[in-house]
ChimeraX commands (.cxc) that place a marker at each C-alpha (Angstrom):
marker #1 position 82.89,106.53,106.05 radius 0.5
marker #1 position 85.62,106.60,103.62 radius 0.5
marker #1 position 88.82,105.58,104.63 radius 0.5
marker #1 position 91.91,107.94,104.12 radius 0.5
marker #1 position 94.17,107.06,100.76 radius 0.5
marker #1 position 97.13,105.18,101.70 radius 0.5
marker #1 position 100.28,107.69,102.63 radius 0.5
marker #1 position 102.80,108.21,100.03 radius 0.5
marker #1 position 104.86,105.44,100.66 radius 0.5
marker #1 position 107.73,107.64,98.79 radius 0.5
marker #1 position 107.46,109.88,101.63 radius 0.5
marker #1 position 110.91,109.35,103.87 radius 0.5
marker #1 position 108.53,109.57,107.11 radius 0.5
marker #1 position 106.57,106.36,106.13 radius 0.5
marker #1 position 108.54,102.78,106.35 radius 0.5
marker #1 position 109.45,101.76,102.71 radius 0.5
marker #1 position 106.89,99.34,101.09 radius 0.5
marker #1 position 107.29,96.26,98.38 radius 0.5
marker #1 position 103.94,94.85,96.91 radius 0.5
marker #1 position 103.79,91.47,95.99 radius 0.5
marker #1 position 100.45,90.68,93.98 radius 0.5
marker #1 position 99.30,87.61,91.89 radius 0.5
marker #1 position 97.21,84.67,91.62 radius 0.5
marker #1 position 97.56,81.59,94.05 radius 0.5
marker #1 position 100.65,79.51,93.18 radius 0.5
marker #1 position 102.61,81.78,91.23 radius 0.5
marker #1 position 104.99,81.88,94.44 radius 0.5
marker #1 position 104.01,85.29,96.28 radius 0.5
marker #1 position 104.44,83.72,99.55 radius 0.5
marker #1 position 107.85,82.35,99.12 radius 0.5
marker #1 position 109.38,85.17,97.17 radius 0.5
marker #1 position 107.68,87.54,100.02 radius 0.5
marker #1 position 109.00,85.85,103.07 radius 0.5
marker #1 position 112.63,85.73,101.55 radius 0.5
marker #1 position 112.72,89.12,100.28 radius 0.5
marker #1 position 111.23,90.14,103.72 radius 0.5
marker #1 position 114.13,88.46,105.36 radius 0.5
marker #1 position 116.56,89.55,102.90 radius 0.5
marker #1 position 115.94,93.45,103.19 radius 0.5
marker #1 position 115.06,92.81,107.13 radius 0.5
marker #1 position 111.81,94.18,106.67 radius 0.5
marker #1 position 108.21,92.72,108.19 radius 0.5
marker #1 position 106.18,90.28,106.30 radius 0.5
marker #1 position 102.57,90.96,106.11 radius 0.5
marker #1 position 100.36,88.21,104.47 radius 0.5
marker #1 position 97.08,90.13,103.54 radius 0.5
marker #1 position 95.74,86.49,102.16 radius 0.5
marker #1 position 96.30,84.98,105.39 radius 0.5
marker #1 position 94.07,87.55,106.99 radius 0.5
marker #1 position 91.15,86.87,104.34 radius 0.5
marker #1 position 91.24,83.31,104.90 radius 0.5
marker #1 position 91.17,83.57,108.96 radius 0.5
marker #1 position 87.99,85.58,108.30 radius 0.5
marker #1 position 86.60,82.91,106.09 radius 0.5
marker #1 position 87.38,80.38,108.94 radius 0.5
marker #1 position 86.51,82.74,111.80 radius 0.5
marker #1 position 82.89,82.85,109.56 radius 0.5
marker #1 position 82.67,79.12,108.99 radius 0.5
marker #1 position 83.23,78.47,113.01 radius 0.5
marker #1 position 80.91,81.02,114.15 radius 0.5
marker #1 position 78.01,79.78,111.32 radius 0.5
marker #1 position 77.92,82.71,109.06 radius 0.5
marker #1 position 77.53,82.48,105.94 radius 0.5
marker #1 position 80.46,84.19,103.57 radius 0.5
marker #1 position 78.27,85.91,101.69 radius 0.5
marker #1 position 76.38,87.60,104.69 radius 0.5
marker #1 position 77.22,91.01,104.68 radius 0.5
marker #1 position 75.60,92.07,107.90 radius 0.5
marker #1 position 77.02,89.05,109.55 radius 0.5
marker #1 position 80.52,89.59,108.92 radius 0.5
marker #1 position 80.15,93.00,109.45 radius 0.5
marker #1 position 79.07,91.87,113.03 radius 0.5
marker #1 position 81.70,89.59,112.93 radius 0.5
marker #1 position 84.83,91.71,112.14 radius 0.5
marker #1 position 83.32,94.27,115.10 radius 0.5
marker #1 position 83.06,91.93,117.53 radius 0.5
marker #1 position 85.13,89.58,119.78 radius 0.5
marker #1 position 85.12,86.36,117.44 radius 0.5
marker #1 position 87.60,87.59,115.51 radius 0.5
marker #1 position 91.02,88.48,117.13 radius 0.5
marker #1 position 93.99,87.99,114.76 radius 0.5
marker #1 position 97.40,87.92,115.76 radius 0.5
marker #1 position 100.44,86.62,113.94 radius 0.5
marker #1 position 103.46,84.66,115.93 radius 0.5
marker #1 position 107.08,83.20,115.28 radius 0.5
marker #1 position 107.74,82.19,111.58 radius 0.5
marker #1 position 104.49,83.29,110.23 radius 0.5
marker #1 position 102.19,81.49,112.34 radius 0.5
marker #1 position 98.39,82.71,112.41 radius 0.5
marker #1 position 96.72,82.71,115.86 radius 0.5
marker #1 position 92.95,83.24,115.48 radius 0.5
marker #1 position 91.05,83.59,119.20 radius 0.5
marker #1 position 94.76,82.71,120.30 radius 0.5
marker #1 position 94.39,79.50,118.40 radius 0.5
marker #1 position 97.27,78.15,115.70 radius 0.5
marker #1 position 95.22,78.28,112.60 radius 0.5
marker #1 position 98.31,78.11,110.29 radius 0.5
marker #1 position 97.16,74.90,108.49 radius 0.5
marker #1 position 93.56,75.38,108.97 radius 0.5
marker #1 position 93.28,78.03,106.61 radius 0.5
marker #1 position 94.93,76.93,103.75 radius 0.5
marker #1 position 92.30,73.98,103.04 radius 0.5
marker #1 position 90.80,74.13,99.88 radius 0.5
marker #1 position 87.60,74.70,101.27 radius 0.5
marker #1 position 88.68,77.93,103.53 radius 0.5
marker #1 position 90.63,78.94,99.88 radius 0.5
marker #1 position 87.45,79.18,98.40 radius 0.5
marker #1 position 85.70,80.98,101.53 radius 0.5
marker #1 position 88.39,83.41,101.47 radius 0.5
marker #1 position 87.82,84.36,97.69 radius 0.5
marker #1 position 84.42,84.90,98.46 radius 0.5
marker #1 position 84.65,87.23,101.64 radius 0.5
marker #1 position 87.50,89.02,100.27 radius 0.5
marker #1 position 84.65,90.07,97.47 radius 0.5
marker #1 position 82.61,91.73,99.66 radius 0.5
marker #1 position 82.82,95.16,100.25 radius 0.5
marker #1 position 81.87,95.44,103.97 radius 0.5
marker #1 position 84.88,92.91,104.75 radius 0.5
marker #1 position 87.60,94.63,102.43 radius 0.5
marker #1 position 86.68,98.14,104.12 radius 0.5
marker #1 position 87.03,96.92,107.58 radius 0.5
marker #1 position 90.50,95.09,107.18 radius 0.5
marker #1 position 91.83,98.03,104.65 radius 0.5
marker #1 position 92.83,100.31,107.30 radius 0.5
marker #1 position 94.20,96.92,109.24 radius 0.5
marker #1 position 96.33,96.20,106.39 radius 0.5
marker #1 position 97.97,99.85,106.13 radius 0.5
marker #1 position 98.72,99.88,109.82 radius 0.5
marker #1 position 100.38,96.79,109.74 radius 0.5
marker #1 position 102.46,98.14,106.87 radius 0.5
marker #1 position 103.48,101.53,108.35 radius 0.5
marker #1 position 104.29,100.12,111.74 radius 0.5
marker #1 position 106.73,98.13,110.50 radius 0.5
marker #1 position 110.69,99.51,112.04 radius 0.5
marker #1 position 112.53,99.08,108.90 radius 0.5
marker #1 position 109.88,98.36,106.31 radius 0.5
marker #1 position 107.52,95.95,105.15 radius 0.5
marker #1 position 106.99,93.27,102.44 radius 0.5
marker #1 position 102.73,93.05,101.84 radius 0.5
marker #1 position 101.41,90.00,99.48 radius 0.5
marker #1 position 98.17,89.53,98.39 radius 0.5
marker #1 position 96.14,90.41,95.36 radius 0.5
marker #1 position 95.29,93.77,95.30 radius 0.5
marker #1 position 98.21,95.58,97.28 radius 0.5
marker #1 position 99.87,97.55,94.94 radius 0.5
marker #1 position 96.60,98.71,93.42 radius 0.5
marker #1 position 94.24,99.50,96.30 radius 0.5
marker #1 position 96.55,98.63,99.72 radius 0.5
marker #1 position 99.34,100.70,98.90 radius 0.5
marker #1 position 99.28,102.56,95.51 radius 0.5
marker #1 position 102.21,104.22,96.21 radius 0.5
marker #1 position 104.58,101.27,97.25 radius 0.5
marker #1 position 107.99,101.74,96.55 radius 0.5
marker #1 position 108.51,98.24,94.61 radius 0.5
marker #1 position 105.40,96.37,92.99 radius 0.5
marker #1 position 105.67,93.24,91.75 radius 0.5
marker #1 position 102.89,90.91,89.88 radius 0.5
marker #1 position 103.99,87.58,89.92 radius 0.5
marker #1 position 102.10,85.03,87.77 radius 0.5
marker #1 position 103.05,81.33,86.16 radius 0.5
marker #1 position 100.84,79.00,83.97 radius 0.5
marker #1 position 97.52,77.29,85.36 radius 0.5
marker #1 position 99.29,73.86,85.48 radius 0.5
marker #1 position 102.65,75.12,87.07 radius 0.5
marker #1 position 100.43,76.78,89.82 radius 0.5
marker #1 position 98.03,73.94,90.61 radius 0.5
marker #1 position 101.42,71.33,90.95 radius 0.5
marker #1 position 103.06,73.54,93.18 radius 0.5
marker #1 position 99.81,74.10,95.20 radius 0.5
marker #1 position 99.25,70.35,94.89 radius 0.5
marker #1 position 102.75,69.76,96.52 radius 0.5
marker #1 position 102.00,72.40,99.38 radius 0.5
marker #1 position 98.97,70.54,100.39 radius 0.5
marker #1 position 100.76,66.84,100.02 radius 0.5
marker #1 position 103.16,68.11,102.29 radius 0.5
marker #1 position 100.45,69.10,104.76 radius 0.5
marker #1 position 99.17,65.61,104.40 radius 0.5
marker #1 position 96.16,66.39,102.41 radius 0.5
marker #1 position 95.50,64.15,99.36 radius 0.5
marker #1 position 94.23,65.91,96.55 radius 0.5
marker #1 position 94.25,65.31,92.86 radius 0.5
marker #1 position 96.07,68.03,90.92 radius 0.5
marker #1 position 92.78,68.52,88.50 radius 0.5
marker #1 position 90.62,69.21,91.25 radius 0.5
marker #1 position 93.08,71.88,92.53 radius 0.5
marker #1 position 93.35,72.85,88.86 radius 0.5
marker #1 position 89.32,73.38,88.74 radius 0.5
marker #1 position 89.57,75.18,92.19 radius 0.5
marker #1 position 92.17,77.56,91.13 radius 0.5
marker #1 position 90.43,78.62,88.19 radius 0.5
marker #1 position 87.40,79.41,89.67 radius 0.5
marker #1 position 89.14,81.40,92.12 radius 0.5
marker #1 position 90.96,83.17,89.20 radius 0.5
marker #1 position 87.88,83.63,87.53 radius 0.5
marker #1 position 85.96,85.12,90.62 radius 0.5
marker #1 position 89.19,87.34,91.69 radius 0.5
marker #1 position 89.56,88.75,88.00 radius 0.5
marker #1 position 85.92,89.48,87.88 radius 0.5
marker #1 position 84.62,91.21,91.30 radius 0.5
marker #1 position 83.67,94.58,91.02 radius 0.5
marker #1 position 86.35,95.81,93.91 radius 0.5
marker #1 position 89.88,95.15,94.66 radius 0.5
marker #1 position 89.87,92.95,91.10 radius 0.5
marker #1 position 92.88,90.88,90.45 radius 0.5
marker #1 position 95.07,92.74,88.26 radius 0.5
marker #1 position 98.94,94.10,87.88 radius 0.5
marker #1 position 99.04,97.55,88.80 radius 0.5
marker #1 position 100.38,100.01,85.71 radius 0.5
marker #1 position 103.76,100.69,87.61 radius 0.5
marker #1 position 103.84,97.01,88.52 radius 0.5
marker #1 position 106.97,94.72,87.53 radius 0.5
marker #1 position 105.80,91.30,86.06 radius 0.5
marker #1 position 107.54,88.13,86.97 radius 0.5
marker #1 position 106.38,85.03,85.25 radius 0.5
marker #1 position 107.94,81.97,87.24 radius 0.5
marker #1 position 106.63,79.12,85.40 radius 0.5
marker #1 position 110.11,78.21,84.10 radius 0.5
marker #1 position 111.55,79.57,86.99 radius 0.5
marker #1 position 113.26,78.25,90.25 radius 0.5
marker #1 position 111.92,80.34,92.89 radius 0.5
marker #1 position 115.37,81.03,94.18 radius 0.5
marker #1 position 115.92,82.90,90.93 radius 0.5
marker #1 position 113.01,84.56,91.27 radius 0.5
marker #1 position 113.77,86.03,94.51 radius 0.5
marker #1 position 117.50,86.86,93.51 radius 0.5
marker #1 position 115.89,89.10,90.56 radius 0.5
marker #1 position 113.57,90.72,92.88 radius 0.5
marker #1 position 115.68,91.08,95.44 radius 0.5
marker #1 position 118.14,93.32,92.57 radius 0.5
marker #1 position 115.50,95.31,91.23 radius 0.5
marker #1 position 114.20,96.08,95.13 radius 0.5
marker #1 position 117.34,97.24,96.33 radius 0.5
marker #1 position 117.67,99.43,93.34 radius 0.5
marker #1 position 114.37,100.90,93.79 radius 0.5
marker #1 position 115.07,101.43,97.34 radius 0.5
marker #1 position 118.59,102.92,97.49 radius 0.5
marker #1 position 116.67,105.78,95.16 radius 0.5
marker #1 position 114.11,106.27,97.83 radius 0.5
marker #1 position 113.87,109.78,99.39 radius 0.5
marker #1 position 115.88,109.88,102.54 radius 0.5
marker #1 position 118.44,107.36,101.52 radius 0.5
marker #1 position 116.87,104.71,103.55 radius 0.5
marker #1 position 118.91,101.26,102.98 radius 0.5
marker #1 position 117.23,97.93,103.75 radius 0.5
marker #1 position 119.48,95.62,105.74 radius 0.5
marker #1 position 120.55,92.09,104.76 radius 0.5
marker #1 position 122.89,90.33,102.20 radius 0.5
marker link #1:1,2 radius 0.2
marker link #1:2,3 radius 0.2
marker link #1:3,4 radius 0.2
marker link #1:4,5 radius 0.2
marker link #1:5,6 radius 0.2
marker link #1:6,7 radius 0.2
marker link #1:7,8 radius 0.2
marker link #1:8,9 radius 0.2
marker link #1:9,10 radius 0.2
marker link #1:10,11 radius 0.2
marker link #1:11,12 radius 0.2
marker link #1:12,13 radius 0.2
marker link #1:13,14 radius 0.2
marker link #1:14,15 radius 0.2
marker link #1:15,16 radius 0.2
marker link #1:16,17 radius 0.2
marker link #1:17,18 radius 0.2
marker link #1:18,19 radius 0.2
marker link #1:19,20 radius 0.2
marker link #1:20,21 radius 0.2
marker link #1:21,22 radius 0.2
marker link #1:22,23 radius 0.2
marker link #1:23,24 radius 0.2
marker link #1:24,25 radius 0.2
marker link #1:25,26 radius 0.2
marker link #1:26,27 radius 0.2
marker link #1:27,28 radius 0.2
marker link #1:28,29 radius 0.2
marker link #1:29,30 radius 0.2
marker link #1:30,31 radius 0.2
marker link #1:31,32 radius 0.2
marker link #1:32,33 radius 0.2
marker link #1:33,34 radius 0.2
marker link #1:34,35 radius 0.2
marker link #1:35,36 radius 0.2
marker link #1:36,37 radius 0.2
marker link #1:37,38 radius 0.2
marker link #1:38,39 radius 0.2
marker link #1:39,40 radius 0.2
marker link #1:40,41 radius 0.2
marker link #1:41,42 radius 0.2
marker link #1:42,43 radius 0.2
marker link #1:43,44 radius 0.2
marker link #1:44,45 radius 0.2
marker link #1:45,46 radius 0.2
marker link #1:46,47 radius 0.2
marker link #1:47,48 radius 0.2
marker link #1:48,49 radius 0.2
marker link #1:49,50 radius 0.2
marker link #1:50,51 radius 0.2
marker link #1:51,52 radius 0.2
marker link #1:52,53 radius 0.2
marker link #1:53,54 radius 0.2
marker link #1:54,55 radius 0.2
marker link #1:55,56 radius 0.2
marker link #1:56,57 radius 0.2
marker link #1:57,58 radius 0.2
marker link #1:58,59 radius 0.2
marker link #1:59,60 radius 0.2
marker link #1:60,61 radius 0.2
marker link #1:61,62 radius 0.2
marker link #1:62,63 radius 0.2
marker link #1:63,64 radius 0.2
marker link #1:64,65 radius 0.2
marker link #1:65,66 radius 0.2
marker link #1:66,67 radius 0.2
marker link #1:67,68 radius 0.2
marker link #1:68,69 radius 0.2
marker link #1:69,70 radius 0.2
marker link #1:70,71 radius 0.2
marker link #1:71,72 radius 0.2
marker link #1:72,73 radius 0.2
marker link #1:73,74 radius 0.2
marker link #1:74,75 radius 0.2
marker link #1:75,76 radius 0.2
marker link #1:76,77 radius 0.2
marker link #1:77,78 radius 0.2
marker link #1:78,79 radius 0.2
marker link #1:79,80 radius 0.2
marker link #1:80,81 radius 0.2
marker link #1:81,82 radius 0.2
marker link #1:82,83 radius 0.2
marker link #1:83,84 radius 0.2
marker link #1:84,85 radius 0.2
marker link #1:85,86 radius 0.2
marker link #1:86,87 radius 0.2
marker link #1:87,88 radius 0.2
marker link #1:88,89 radius 0.2
marker link #1:89,90 radius 0.2
marker link #1:90,91 radius 0.2
marker link #1:91,92 radius 0.2
marker link #1:92,93 radius 0.2
marker link #1:93,94 radius 0.2
marker link #1:94,95 radius 0.2
marker link #1:95,96 radius 0.2
marker link #1:96,97 radius 0.2
marker link #1:97,98 radius 0.2
marker link #1:98,99 radius 0.2
marker link #1:99,100 radius 0.2
marker link #1:100,101 radius 0.2
marker link #1:101,102 radius 0.2
marker link #1:102,103 radius 0.2
marker link #1:103,104 radius 0.2
marker link #1:104,105 radius 0.2
marker link #1:105,106 radius 0.2
marker link #1:106,107 radius 0.2
marker link #1:107,108 radius 0.2
marker link #1:108,109 radius 0.2
marker link #1:109,110 radius 0.2
marker link #1:110,111 radius 0.2
marker link #1:111,112 radius 0.2
marker link #1:112,113 radius 0.2
marker link #1:113,114 radius 0.2
marker link #1:114,115 radius 0.2
marker link #1:115,116 radius 0.2
marker link #1:116,117 radius 0.2
marker link #1:117,118 radius 0.2
marker link #1:118,119 radius 0.2
marker link #1:119,120 radius 0.2
marker link #1:120,121 radius 0.2
marker link #1:121,122 radius 0.2
marker link #1:122,123 radius 0.2
marker link #1:123,124 radius 0.2
marker link #1:124,125 radius 0.2
marker link #1:125,126 radius 0.2
marker link #1:126,127 radius 0.2
marker link #1:127,128 radius 0.2
marker link #1:128,129 radius 0.2
marker link #1:129,130 radius 0.2
marker link #1:130,131 radius 0.2
marker link #1:131,132 radius 0.2
marker link #1:132,133 radius 0.2
marker link #1:133,134 radius 0.2
marker link #1:134,135 radius 0.2
marker link #1:135,136 radius 0.2
marker link #1:136,137 radius 0.2
marker link #1:137,138 radius 0.2
marker link #1:138,139 radius 0.2
marker link #1:139,140 radius 0.2
marker link #1:140,141 radius 0.2
marker link #1:141,142 radius 0.2
marker link #1:142,143 radius 0.2
marker link #1:143,144 radius 0.2
marker link #1:144,145 radius 0.2
marker link #1:145,146 radius 0.2
marker link #1:146,147 radius 0.2
marker link #1:147,148 radius 0.2
marker link #1:148,149 radius 0.2
marker link #1:149,150 radius 0.2
marker link #1:150,151 radius 0.2
marker link #1:151,152 radius 0.2
marker link #1:152,153 radius 0.2
marker link #1:153,154 radius 0.2
marker link #1:154,155 radius 0.2
marker link #1:155,156 radius 0.2
marker link #1:156,157 radius 0.2
marker link #1:157,158 radius 0.2
marker link #1:158,159 radius 0.2
marker link #1:159,160 radius 0.2
marker link #1:160,161 radius 0.2
marker link #1:161,162 radius 0.2
marker link #1:162,163 radius 0.2
marker link #1:163,164 radius 0.2
marker link #1:164,165 radius 0.2
marker link #1:165,166 radius 0.2
marker link #1:166,167 radius 0.2
marker link #1:167,168 radius 0.2
marker link #1:168,169 radius 0.2
marker link #1:169,170 radius 0.2
marker link #1:170,171 radius 0.2
marker link #1:171,172 radius 0.2
marker link #1:172,173 radius 0.2
marker link #1:173,174 radius 0.2
marker link #1:174,175 radius 0.2
marker link #1:175,176 radius 0.2
marker link #1:176,177 radius 0.2
marker link #1:177,178 radius 0.2
marker link #1:178,179 radius 0.2
marker link #1:179,180 radius 0.2
marker link #1:180,181 radius 0.2
marker link #1:181,182 radius 0.2
marker link #1:182,183 radius 0.2
marker link #1:183,184 radius 0.2
marker link #1:184,185 radius 0.2
marker link #1:185,186 radius 0.2
marker link #1:186,187 radius 0.2
marker link #1:187,188 radius 0.2
marker link #1:188,189 radius 0.2
marker link #1:189,190 radius 0.2
marker link #1:190,191 radius 0.2
marker link #1:191,192 radius 0.2
marker link #1:192,193 radius 0.2
marker link #1:193,194 radius 0.2
marker link #1:194,195 radius 0.2
marker link #1:195,196 radius 0.2
marker link #1:196,197 radius 0.2
marker link #1:197,198 radius 0.2
marker link #1:198,199 radius 0.2
marker link #1:199,200 radius 0.2
marker link #1:200,201 radius 0.2
marker link #1:201,202 radius 0.2
marker link #1:202,203 radius 0.2
marker link #1:203,204 radius 0.2
marker link #1:204,205 radius 0.2
marker link #1:205,206 radius 0.2
marker link #1:206,207 radius 0.2
marker link #1:207,208 radius 0.2
marker link #1:208,209 radius 0.2
marker link #1:209,210 radius 0.2
marker link #1:210,211 radius 0.2
marker link #1:211,212 radius 0.2
marker link #1:212,213 radius 0.2
marker link #1:213,214 radius 0.2
marker link #1:214,215 radius 0.2
marker link #1:215,216 radius 0.2
marker link #1:216,217 radius 0.2
marker link #1:217,218 radius 0.2
marker link #1:218,219 radius 0.2
marker link #1:219,220 radius 0.2
marker link #1:220,221 radius 0.2
marker link #1:221,222 radius 0.2
marker link #1:222,223 radius 0.2
marker link #1:223,224 radius 0.2
marker link #1:224,225 radius 0.2
marker link #1:225,226 radius 0.2
marker link #1:226,227 radius 0.2
marker link #1:227,228 radius 0.2
marker link #1:228,229 radius 0.2
marker link #1:229,230 radius 0.2
marker link #1:230,231 radius 0.2
marker link #1:231,232 radius 0.2
marker link #1:232,233 radius 0.2
marker link #1:233,234 radius 0.2
marker link #1:234,235 radius 0.2
marker link #1:235,236 radius 0.2
marker link #1:236,237 radius 0.2
marker link #1:237,238 radius 0.2
marker link #1:238,239 radius 0.2
marker link #1:239,240 radius 0.2
marker link #1:240,241 radius 0.2
marker link #1:241,242 radius 0.2
marker link #1:242,243 radius 0.2
marker link #1:243,244 radius 0.2
marker link #1:244,245 radius 0.2
marker link #1:245,246 radius 0.2
marker link #1:246,247 radius 0.2
view
């Protein structure tokens, strides 16, 4: 069954949508969270959704490439997902915020996100989360501006050099008590980049009208300020005259 195309985000009846895409380690999560806070919008981390699917499949003994098993998992009671507090992710009521960020689950997320059955079943959920946002939503992932909300009011594509992204990811993992070598992180990252950019559906690529931001030599605070300036300009010009809140 074909899902309906995303409603035009420039329609004043639809909450404003800001899409942030890009590879792992480019700063998407940090920028998305801060933009949402400053604009007074809801944050929707689509990457966390796919990571949760990978973790749920592992716990249920479902292979990450088993389309039938994944479909049954998402249709059943073993995948009950919720978000709480400061970006906490709950699976079956358990806080899995840290569990979905391991290198193994990162690889699993890249695999399951390439399965058509998974993307079809989760596309509607992602759109609904954006549309239900009371003031507007910031969604971050890999295909927000190209597939999930192709008519988003503002689209960013963040990127950075391989080395910069790997160093950031290693630092994140070390802060969580996971000792990993940067070479291992870099190899895993390049494997995911290859998979994400070559897959047949929801390919990792910037939308034609996305604003490209290379964060290699930028402090993420600088990235936030620049993206915030652009987002506010675009949102002020939106039909209906919606004005984002925040400072």
